[in-house]
C-alpha positions, 0 to 999 in steps of 0.5 A, spaced: 500 500 500 505 504 501 508 503 495 502 505 491 500 511 496 506 513 500 500 517 504 496 511 506 493 511 513 494 506 518 487 505 518 487 503 511 493 499 512 490 495 517 483 494 513 487 492 507 491 487 512 484 485 515 486 487 522 483 493 526 487 499 526 489 498 534 492 492 532 497 496 528 498 501 533 500 495 538 506 494 534 507 501 531 506 507 536 506 511 529 506 511 522 513 513 522 515 507 526 511 503 521 515 506 516 522 505 519 520 498 520 519 497 513 525 501 511 529 497 516 526 490 513 528 492 506 535 494 508 536 487 512 534 484 505 538 488 501 544 486 506 542 479 505 542 479 498 549 482 497 551 477 502 548 471 498 551 474 492 558 473 494 560 479 491 567 478 493 568 470 492 564 468 487 566 468 479 564 475 477 559 473 472 555 468 477 556 473 483 553 479 478 547 474 476 545 472 483 546 479 486 541 482 480 536 476 482 536 477 489 535 485 488 529 484 484 526 480 489 528 485 494 525 490 490 518 486 489 518 484 496 519 491 499 517 496 493 518 502 498 521 509 496 528 509 498 529 516 498 524 517 504 528 512 508 535 516 507 533 522 511 535 517 517 543 518 518 543 510 521 539 508 515 544 512 510 550 509 513 547 502 512 545 503 505 552 507 504 556 500 506 551 496 501 553 501 495 560 501 497 560 493 497 557 493 490 561 499 487 567 494 490 564 488 486 563 493 479 571 495 480 573 487 480 568 486 475 572 491 470 579 489 473 577 481 471 574 483 464 567 482 465 565 490 464 569 494 459 574 499 462 573 505 457 566 506 459 564 513 462 566 515 469 560 513 474 556 510 469 556 503 471 554 503 478 548 508 477 546 504 471 545 497 474 540 499 479 536 503 474 536 496 470 534 492 476 528 497 478 525 497 471 525 489 471 522 489 478 517 493 476 515 492 469 517 485 467 513 482 473 511 477 468 518 474 469 520 470 475 526 474 478 531 469 475 528 470 468 528 478 469 535 477 472 537 474 465 534 480 461 538 485 466 545 482 466 544 481 458 542 488 457 548 491 462 553 487 459 551 487 452 547 493 451 541 494 446 545 495 440 547 491 434 554 494 432 560 496 437 560 503 438 564 507 433 564 501 428 562 502 421 555 500 419 555 502 412 560 501 407 564 507 405 561 512 399 554 510 401 550 516 403 544 512 405 541 511 412 542 504 415 536 500 416 
């Protein structure tokens, strides 16, 4: 409910869960406490996804696929706006540790030749979560594993058919390549 309507009330959340609003308030003193619990659960799921992917030990291609699949599952299970949770310093610190782990892994992937070293600075890191979000939210007909296949393929191979800078038409021809 909160993913669809960040302003959803405790009463509407309780009704959707099939419980009385007092039941929710027994566990969470306020709407903010409920949101904090959701954010903590999402962070824990992200940390578990990173640990399970074995970004430091597993072969890079295996770790990449496992990480993407795990994070797609997290995004589908906990579809909350991350920007709202980053206002808390402790949450931001935990999130930054996770980002650092992934950035370290992406440097490893580049060093081991899985990612091209000549890409624009700061491109690979932000691109991966964007692709993961697209797959999690727009490819819901695919399992997390199938969606991870699409993300990893797109991330590693792009969508174009020709290499960047490669000639697509013989010299001397002025027609568009179709």
